[in-house]
DRENMILO-408951 format. One record per residue (C-alpha): x, y, z; residue number from 1. Coordinates in steps of 0.001 Angstrom, whole numbers, always signed. Last residue first. Layout:
DRENMILO-408951
((X; Y; Z); NUM)
...
end
This chain:
DRENMILO-408951
((-9331; +20783; -26554); 535)
((-10353; +20001; -23004); 534)
((-11903; +16542; -22476); 533)
((-15500; +16910; -21437); 532)
((-16290; +15581; -17979); 531)
((-19901; +14402; -17691); 530)
((-21506; +13861; -14296); 529)
((-24520; +11656; -13651); 528)
((-26561; +11432; -10451); 527)
((-29161; +9024; -9043); 526)
((-27991; +6183; -11246); 525)
((-30425; +3286; -11552); 524)
((-31045; +455; -9119); 523)
((-33425; -2227; -10398); 522)
((-32144; -5325; -8595); 521)
((-31161; -3300; -5536); 520)
((-34810; -2541; -4879); 519)
((-35288; -6150; -3747); 518)
((-33097; -5384; -729); 517)
((-35863; -3224; +686); 516)
((-35236; +523; +871); 515)
((-35542; +2836; +3896); 514)
((-32741; +2035; +6352); 513)
((-30544; +45; +3964); 512)
((-30307; +3048; +1640); 511)
((-29009; +2206; -1843); 510)
((-26864; +4425; -4004); 509)
((-25648; +4561; -7602); 508)
((-23455; +7208; -9252); 507)
((-22797; +7400; -13001); 506)
((-19587; +9056; -14190); 505)
((-19056; +10010; -17843); 504)
((-15560; +10749; -19173); 503)
((-15079; +12608; -22461); 502)
((-13697; +12931; -25981); 501)
((-11861; +9650; -26566); 500)
((-14461; +7607; -24654); 499)
((-14333; +6553; -21001); 498)
((-17384; +5388; -19053); 497)
((-17200; +5355; -15243); 496)
((-19662; +3393; -13096); 495)
((-19839; +4204; -9385); 494)
((-20937; +2168; -6384); 493)
((-23361; +2256; -3471); 492)
((-24070; +1966; +228); 491)
((-25254; +5131; +1927); 490)
((-23663; +8022; +3790); 489)
((-23983; +10701; +1127); 488)
((-21000; +13014; +619); 487)
((-22092; +16325; -916); 486)
((-22839; +15877; -4606); 485)
((-21641; +18733; -6818); 484)
((-19350; +19881; -4005); 483)
((-17338; +22919; -5121); 482)
((-14098; +22812; -3163); 481)
((-11593; +25429; -2016); 480)
((-9055; +23411; -103); 479)
((-6796; +23654; +2968); 478)
((-9772; +24132; +5300); 477)
((-10848; +20563; +4573); 476)
((-13977; +19708; +2557); 475)
((-16360; +17733; +4792); 474)
((-17055; +14034; +5437); 473)
((-19698; +13654; +8145); 472)
((-18888; +14489; +11716); 471)
((-19012; +12735; +15094); 470)
((-16351; +10301; +14020); 469)
((-18141; +6938; +14229); 468)
((-21691; +8203; +13733); 467)
((-21065; +10963; +11180); 466)
((-18317; +8927; +9506); 465)
((-20512; +5862; +8917); 464)
((-20503; +2253; +10105); 463)
((-20786; +3201; +13770); 462)
((-24338; +4485; +13168); 461)
((-25681; +1013; +12339); 460)
((-25543; -872; +9029); 459)
((-21869; -1628; +9222); 458)
((-19977; -1000; +6049); 457)
((-19892; -3065; +2791); 456)
((-20307; -1881; -802); 455)
((-19014; +1613; -127); 454)
((-19254; +4511; -2595); 453)
((-16892; +5924; -5224); 452)
((-15925; +9119; -3412); 451)
((-14898; +11290; -6358); 450)
((-12513; +14156; -7050); 449)
((-12648; +16401; -10084); 448)
((-9511; +18507; -10293); 447)
((-9947; +22000; -11698); 446)
((-7959; +23034; -14791); 445)
((-7523; +26829; -14870); 444)
((-9098; +27002; -11412); 443)
((-6289; +25078; -9727); 442)
((-4671; +27955; -7821); 441)
((-2083; +26339; -5569); 440)
((-1361; +28231; -2343); 439)
((-3183; +25680; -209); 438)
((-5142; +23529; -2636); 437)
((-7553; +25606; -4680); 436)
((-10328; +24838; -7175); 435)
((-11020; +21175; -6301); 434)
((-14219; +19985; -7922); 433)
((-16642; +17688; -6117); 432)
((-18201; +14258; -6149); 431)
((-19806; +12112; -3478); 430)
((-20669; +8668; -2143); 429)
((-19761; +7827; +1456); 428)
((-17873; +5455; +3727); 427)
((-14505; +7170; +3396); 426)
((-11676; +4763; +2528); 425)
((-11782; +4917; -1292); 424)
((-10712; +7244; -4056); 423)
((-11475; +8325; -7591); 422)
((-9327; +11255; -8751); 421)
((-9886; +12978; -12102); 420)
((-8006; +15677; -13988); 419)
((-9806; +16510; -17269); 418)
((-7170; +16146; -19969); 417)
((-5824; +18193; -22882); 416)
((-2868; +19533; -20924); 415)
((-2074; +18178; -17467); 414)
((-981; +20874; -14981); 413)
((-3951; +20182; -12681); 412)
((-2669; +16676; -12073); 411)
((+928; +17680; -11329); 410)
((-182; +20414; -8920); 409)
((-2472; +17986; -7107); 408)
((+423; +15535; -6698); 407)
((+2774; +18147; -5259); 406)
((-23; +19406; -3031); 405)
((-642; +15971; -1527); 404)
((+3094; +15527; -909); 403)
((+3092; +18736; +1098); 402)
((+12; +17553; +2979); 401)
((+1753; +14365; +4065); 400)
((+4834; +16366; +5059); 399)
((+2800; +18131; +7757); 398)
((+2583; +14907; +9767); 397)
((-372; +14132; +12090); 396)
((+848; +12699; +15394); 395)
((-1766; +14534; +17443); 394)
((-4097; +16771; +15399); 393)
((-3428; +20210; +16822); 392)
((-6304; +22655; +17369); 391)
((-6846; +25652; +15125); 390)
((-7274; +23443; +12054); 389)
((-10950; +22850; +12828); 388)
((-13752; +20375; +12259); 387)
((-16746; +21036; +14476); 386)
((-17923; +19358; +17683); 385)
((-17213; +22380; +19890); 384)
((-14153; +20709; +21388); 383)
((-12652; +20373; +17955); 382)
((-12801; +17515; +15473); 381)
((-9519; +17609; +13587); 380)
((-8396; +19127; +10288); 379)
((-4700; +18570; +9522); 378)
((-5246; +17073; +6018); 377)
((-3876; +14120; +4029); 376)
((-5636; +11702; +6353); 375)
((-4344; +9131; +8844); 374)
((-5488; +10881; +12031); 373)
((-9168; +11069; +11158); 372)
((-10993; +14424; +11214); 371)
((-13626; +13395; +8688); 370)
((-11818; +15019; +5792); 369)
((-12587; +15507; +2120); 368)
((-10976; +16398; -1190); 367)
((-8154; +13878; -1497); 366)
((-9322; +10424; -451); 365)
((-6936; +7734; +859); 364)
((-6654; +4534; -1228); 363)
((-5426; +6524; -4198); 362)
((-6892; +6122; -7707); 361)
((-5433; +8745; -10049); 360)
((-6848; +8865; -13588); 359)
((-4989; +9464; -16850); 358)
((-7169; +9848; -19961); 357)
((-5948; +10049; -23566); 356)
((-2707; +8089; -23170); 355)
((+534; +8937; -25037); 354)
((+1203; +12272; -23322); 353)
((+3189; +11548; -20173); 352)
((+2864; +14204; -17445); 351)
((+638; +12129; -15168); 350)
((+2801; +9079; -15824); 349)
((+5920; +10951; -14699); 348)
((+4154; +12419; -11684); 347)
((+2962; +9010; -10500); 346)
((+6341; +7372; -11091); 345)
((+8181; +10126; -9212); 344)
((+5739; +9799; -6299); 343)
((+6383; +6057; -6200); 342)
((+10123; +6713; -6099); 341)
((+9629; +9150; -3221); 340)
((+7736; +6489; -1201); 339)
((+4114; +7476; -848); 338)
((+2538; +8582; +2407); 337)
((+5294; +11049; +3012); 336)
((+7042; +12758; +5916); 335)
((+9544; +15527; +5146); 334)
((+7848; +18157; +7332); 333)
((+7398; +15655; +10186); 332)
((+9143; +12346; +9558); 331)
((+6413; +9839; +10394); 330)
((+6562; +7745; +7207); 329)
((+4014; +6125; +4909); 328)
((+5217; +3283; +2668); 327)
((+2448; +722; +3193); 326)
((-400; +3072; +3945); 325)
((-928; +5142; +786); 324)
((-1949; +2232; -1463); 323)
((-1778; +3314; -5089); 322)
((-3635; +2643; -8335); 321)
((-2741; +4732; -11401); 320)
((-5440; +4358; -14061); 319)
((-4432; +4643; -17709); 318)
((-7114; +5224; -20308); 317)
((-7630; +5328; -24086); 316)
((-4189; +4420; -25395); 315)
((-4769; +719; -24834); 314)
((-6592; -1; -21590); 313)
((-3992; +327; -18846); 312)
((-4928; -412; -15228); 311)
((-1700; +145; -13350); 310)
((-713; -948; -9870); 309)
((+1131; -51; -6708); 308)
((+787; -2079; -3493); 307)
((+1519; -5774; -4114); 306)
((+3365; -5697; -7427); 305)
((+3982; -8705; -9713); 304)
((+7239; -8357; -11637); 303)
((+7799; -11891; -12875); 302)
((+7596; -13803; -9617); 301)
((+6888; -12633; -6111); 300)
((+8122; -9433; -4523); 299)
((+8714; -7826; -7906); 298)
((+7042; -4723; -6489); 297)
((+6740; -4112; -2759); 296)
((+8570; -805; -3080); 295)
((+9074; +320; -6700); 294)
((+11924; -1499; -8409); 293)
((+9957; -2863; -11357); 292)
((+9342; +670; -12569); 291)
((+5846; +1283; -13987); 290)
((+5731; +2263; -17680); 289)
((+6135; -1279; -18995); 288)
((+3357; -2522; -16720); 287)
((+3629; -5571; -14486); 286)
((+514; -7246; -13034); 285)
((-1030; -6055; -9788); 284)
((-1796; -8625; -7069); 283)
((-4762; -10929; -7311); 282)
((-7303; -11698; -4575); 281)
((-7856; -14314; -1847); 280)
((-4791; -16278; -817); 279)
((-1887; -13954; -1546); 278)
((-3844; -10829; -684); 277)
((-4718; -12211; +2731); 276)
((-1153; -13452; +3232); 275)
((+303; -10064; +2286); 274)
((-2000; -8140; +4605); 273)
((-1369; -10518; +7521); 272)
((+2389; -10437; +6885); 271)
((+2428; -6666; +6742); 270)
((+529; -6369; +10018); 269)
((+3051; -8758; +11606); 268)
((+5989; -6639; +10415); 267)
((+4407; -3452; +11704); 266)
((+2419; -1154; +9455); 265)
((+3418; +2508; +9307); 264)
((+1006; +2998; +11035); 263)
((-837; +1965; +14217); 262)
((+490; +4589; +16599); 261)
((-29; +3252; +20116); 260)
((-27; +4473; +23718); 259)
((+471; +8214; +23189); 258)
((-2333; +8022; +20633); 257)
((-2569; +7465; +16887); 256)
((-5295; +5659; +14964); 255)
((-5360; +4426; +11357); 254)
((-7466; +1310; +11786); 253)
((-5927; -2117; +11987); 252)
((-5774; -5504; +10309); 251)
((-3409; -4417; +7531); 250)
((-6376; -4553; +5136); 249)
((-8063; -2142; +7552); 248)
((-5618; +610; +6568); 247)
((-5941; +430; +2790); 246)
((-5386; -2247; +148); 245)
((-6286; -2275; -3538); 244)
((-7946; -5015; -5574); 243)
((-8054; -4774; -9368); 242)
((-10507; -7222; -10923); 241)
((-10804; -8382; -14540); 240)
((-14339; -9582; -15412); 239)
((-14860; -13129; -16722); 238)
((-14739; -14961; -13363); 237)
((-16511; -12078; -11623); 236)
((-19553; -14035; -10413); 235)
((-17433; -16904; -9048); 234)
((-18014; -16202; -5357); 233)
((-17669; -12454; -4888); 232)
((-19123; -11615; -1458); 231)
((-19072; -15264; -410); 230)
((-15247; -15445; -734); 229)
((-14301; -12036; +661); 228)
((-15441; -11261; +4227); 227)
((-16084; -14918; +5087); 226)
((-12444; -15726; +4188); 225)
((-10880; -13023; +6334); 224)
((-11849; -14044; +9893); 223)
((-11874; -17835; +9744); 222)
((-9085; -18027; +7176); 221)
((-6856; -15806; +9309); 220)
((-7620; -17858; +12423); 219)
((-6548; -21109; +10763); 218)
((-3437; -19482; +9302); 217)
((-2491; -18142; +12713); 216)
((-2899; -21617; +14228); 215)
((-186; -23250; +12185); 214)
((+1324; -22622; +8764); 213)
((+930; -19223; +7165); 212)
((+1087; -16280; +9574); 211)
((+4300; -17102; +11427); 210)
((+4216; -16563; +15172); 209)
((+5190; -13619; +17350); 208)
((+1862; -11856; +16799); 207)
((-78; -14923; +17963); 206)
((-3515; -14208; +16544); 205)
((-6779; -14802; +18353); 204)
((-9625; -17193; +17631); 203)
((-13218; -17184; +16402); 202)
((-14508; -16544; +19937); 201)
((-12145; -13559; +19994); 200)
((-14378; -11795; +17493); 199)
((-17629; -11992; +19456); 198)
((-16028; -10435; +22540); 197)
((-14446; -7663; +20514); 196)
((-10709; -7858; +19849); 195)
((-10876; -7851; +16054); 194)
((-13743; -5394; +15651); 193)
((-15275; -2783; +17966); 192)
((-12664; -3126; +20701); 191)
((-9920; -3149; +18076); 190)
((-11211; +2; +16376); 189)
((-11107; +2190; +19489); 188)
((-7568; +1687; +20795); 187)
((-6220; +474; +17421); 186)
((-4387; -2795; +18114); 185)
((-6302; -5632; +16396); 184)
((-8640; -4247; +13751); 183)
((-10519; -6944; +11808); 182)
((-12164; -5352; +8769); 181)
((-11350; -6930; +5397); 180)
((-11355; -5779; +1757); 179)
((-10743; -2271; +3033); 178)
((-9347; -777; -166); 177)
((-10470; +367; -3587); 176)
((-12154; -2541; -5349); 175)
((-11501; -1610; -8990); 174)
((-13511; -3489; -11616); 173)
((-12948; -4040; -15340); 172)
((-14776; -4064; -18689); 171)
((-18035; -3270; -16920); 170)
((-21177; -5016; -18183); 169)
((-24018; -3059; -16518); 168)
((-25174; -6350; -14951); 167)
((-21978; -6354; -12905); 166)
((-23265; -3446; -10835); 165)
((-26452; -5354; -10033); 164)
((-24323; -8402; -9247); 163)
((-22203; -6269; -6930); 162)
((-25211; -4968; -5025); 161)
((-26558; -8511; -4704); 160)
((-23192; -9738; -3481); 159)
((-23217; -7076; -797); 158)
((-26736; -8145; +166); 157)
((-25686; -11790; +434); 156)
((-22643; -10719; +2465); 155)
((-24901; -9148; +5069); 154)
((-24118; -5447; +5696); 153)
((-21788; -5441; +8680); 152)
((-23178; -6617; +12003); 151)
((-19826; -7430; +13617); 150)
((-20292; -11206; +13396); 149)
((-21199; -10536; +9760); 148)
((-17555; -9855; +8995); 147)
((-16741; -6726; +6983); 146)
((-15174; -6149; +3603); 145)
((-16285; -4377; +415); 144)
((-14997; -1009; +1583); 143)
((-14667; +840; -1722); 142)
((-16292; +1037; -5141); 141)
((-15371; +1128; -8829); 140)
((-16936; -298; -11991); 139)
((-15136; +767; -15139); 138)
((-16358; +996; -18737); 137)
((-13965; +1458; -21642); 136)
((-14827; +2738; -25086); 135)
((-13280; +3573; -28454); 134)
((-10231; +1351; -28241); 133)
((-7018; +2798; -29670); 132)
((-4308; +134; -29581); 131)
((-753; +1183; -28694); 130)
((-721; -381; -25207); 129)
((-2281; -3621; -26536); 128)
((-5957; -4151; -25761); 127)
((-6845; -5974; -22526); 126)
((-6900; -9769; -22272); 125)
((-10193; -11622; -22381); 124)
((-11648; -14242; -20041); 123)
((-13924; -17161; -20910); 122)
((-15395; -20046; -18918); 121)
((-15107; -23810; -18539); 120)
((-17278; -25536; -15894); 119)
((-15542; -26434; -12679); 118)
((-12888; -28821; -11338); 117)
((-12677; -30895; -14508); 116)
((-10770; -34186; -14107); 115)
((-7314; -34275; -15690); 114)
((-5772; -36538; -13071); 113)
((-4052; -33648; -11267); 112)
((-7220; -31580; -11342); 111)
((-8566; -29473; -14161); 110)
((-9518; -25813; -14489); 109)
((-10740; -24477; -17836); 108)
((-10285; -21224; -19728); 107)
((-11325; -20134; -23240); 106)
((-9416; -16966; -24162); 105)
((-10873; -13684; -25425); 104)
((-8261; -11617; -27288); 103)
((-7339; -7973; -26925); 102)
((-3616; -8647; -26600); 101)
((-2118; -12071; -27249); 100)
((-745; -13982; -24272); 99)
((+2898; -14273; -23253); 98)
((+2076; -14936; -19585); 97)
((-361; -16992; -17515); 96)
((-206; -16940; -13714); 95)
((-2463; -19315; -11791); 94)
((-2911; -18998; -8033); 93)
((-4129; -21549; -5525); 92)
((-5953; -21663; -2168); 91)
((-7233; -24794; -404); 90)
((-3994; -26795; -591); 89)
((-3156; -26741; +3108); 88)
((-112; -24475; +3387); 87)
((-1623; -21402; +1721); 86)
((-953; -19882; -1718); 85)
((-350; -23106; -3683); 84)
((+921; -22570; -7214); 83)
((-1141; -23842; -10127); 82)
((+391; -25113; -13343); 81)
((-505; -23223; -16505); 80)
((-1404; -25155; -19660); 79)
((-1516; -23343; -23005); 78)
((-3834; -24236; -25927); 77)
((-6492; -21735; -24861); 76)
((-5667; -20980; -21259); 75)
((-5804; -24321; -19445); 74)
((-5442; -23912; -15699); 73)
((-3851; -26880; -13965); 72)
((-4319; -28250; -10457); 71)
((-1272; -29208; -8398); 70)
((-1654; -32175; -6079); 69)
((-3222; -32776; -2648); 68)
((-6093; -30383; -3278); 67)
((-7853; -29181; -150); 66)
((-11664; -29154; -347); 65)
((-14174; -26474; -1323); 64)
((-11560; -24834; -3517); 63)
((-10115; -21344; -3598); 62)
((-8974; -19626; -6778); 61)
((-6787; -16600; -7511); 60)
((-6190; -15738; -11179); 59)
((-3365; -13788; -12815); 58)
((-3611; -13194; -16557); 57)
((-990; -11712; -18852); 56)
((-449; -10050; -22236); 55)
((-2640; -6932; -22419); 54)
((-3190; -6951; -18679); 53)
((-5451; -9222; -16681); 52)
((-6954; -9814; -13227); 51)
((-8960; -12767; -12049); 50)
((-11003; -13663; -8941); 49)
((-12432; -17154; -8337); 48)
((-14330; -18319; -5258); 47)
((-15525; -21625; -3848); 46)
((-14492; -23835; -6770); 45)
((-15279; -27581; -6504); 44)
((-17978; -27444; -9173); 43)
((-18673; -23826; -10052); 42)
((-21339; -24818; -12596); 41)
((-22523; -21678; -14370); 40)
((-26304; -21364; -13966); 39)
((-26095; -17853; -12516); 38)
((-26604; -15831; -15694); 37)
((-25396; -12291; -15130); 36)
((-26953; -10257; -12352); 35)
((-29818; -8022; -11337); 34)
((-31725; -8489; -14562); 33)
((-34526; -6665; -16297); 32)
((-33076; -3183; -16642); 31)
((-29440; -4231; -16868); 30)
((-28421; -4653; -20483); 29)
((-30840; -1957; -21616); 28)
((-29357; +752; -19425); 27)
((-26944; +2476; -21763); 26)
((-29343; +2107; -24684); 25)
((-32227; +3497; -22652); 24)
((-30628; +6857; -22028); 23)
((-30392; +7619; -18296); 22)
((-32812; +10215; -16990); 21)
((-30909; +11991; -14211); 20)
((-29223; +14078; -16841); 19)
((-25809; +15018; -18148); 18)
((-25986; +12910; -21286); 17)
((-24526; +9429; -21485); 16)
((-22687; +8536; -24666); 15)
((-24333; +6120; -27087); 14)
((-23938; +2390; -26627); 13)
((-23113; +167; -29609); 12)
((-19417; -190; -28847); 11)
((-20166; -816; -25184); 10)
((-22608; -3614; -25939); 9)
((-20261; -5268; -28407); 8)
((-17487; -5118; -25807); 7)
((-19655; -6731; -23183); 6)
((-20830; -9469; -25546); 5)
((-17231; -10365; -26378); 4)
((-16302; -10416; -22685); 3)
((-19057; -13016; -22146); 2)
((-22241; -12349; -20212); 1)
end
């Protein structure tokens, strides 16, 4: 379905009511189809993932064979030369600038001799920052990665879930962290994933070697490519994507013992994360309200950011996307997950008044704990099998919670907005309202916090918090929470509709244990929440 058709659909759709019976006009585009038309000729393209802003496009493409010369992307009447992202000519990026806002562009990929590399397609830029669109629909989920050698949900099933989600015609997609799973050093995670017997058959990394160029690049493509390319293919060629990173994207789990503390990421972990992002999915495009000097911003050309992003859709919605792993510190009471300059940016945008809805999208979930080390909260699984704060959590830093409270205070203080957080990491679907955070009374403007749902995950007990951690996700002792949907350990995703007067969230789930894969094609929301914008 073209971007024009998606916008026409959204303009004609009535708002969702707070009911399990979804109005027909919001569902009509998806009732009879699991996916958009699949007869598009991908030609030599293996996978294609775009992102856009109001004036730019950044597209990552992999090809079924190495290209010896630069391919070209034609964007309307403009030609954009490709830049190689690996050392063998299989992965390329295309960066188009100075485009018109809110306009669909015809795109085509051609080889060095002008031969078409795939069928043409269309992609639209977002509205200008001062435009006032009436509707915006977001698809969001977490944990899309996982190699089938480790018995994760088959990639064909993940793609089927995504095509069902895509059939609802989102204007954009956020994939919130854990695009790959291949832990290498974590005492528990490595034995289950990257250093398992099945994993080492695919190759091992030389941590003293360069990542791109040589054997490390070969191993990286073997382990990361099958977790990304067949999951997406070319299905999202006309839908802007925003990919975030979390712990597993650095090729480790957040674990801390006397033998190893896996974060902050080491140099080699950073290079694996950066190379994976560079080859497979787009970085974040510049935004006038996001400083170019934030950490890991302007690392490439023209202000592209690796870890901190903005999804801005006119004056209707601004989503603040942030990876909590890359800049975390271990400094006790002054420790942070987010560099102080990133925190300043987040609080400044939260307080700014020009956008109707401001949404926080961290990679680490406020609102719940499963007793992991790398969480905001000190709760840990006690000797009695219950979460407690009366036993120390080794290597947990009290400064992380202080930063959490500063951000929660800023969100609850917003006037004329319903504070909303949509996060990743935890393998669950849920929604709740935060009424207290430590000494902060948030009841005057409670914060709605959401677990968007995982697309991937192992299908056995080790794929879920209750099996892997010995406890499901629970509200931490630091918070007073009202759980409208207690975390459900199933695969799923969330759709979010923004209009000037409200936000509507639709939650979808699918149970691999009890439902056949064919049921995915007709999934409907099992829960709907409506957030009315305060007057």
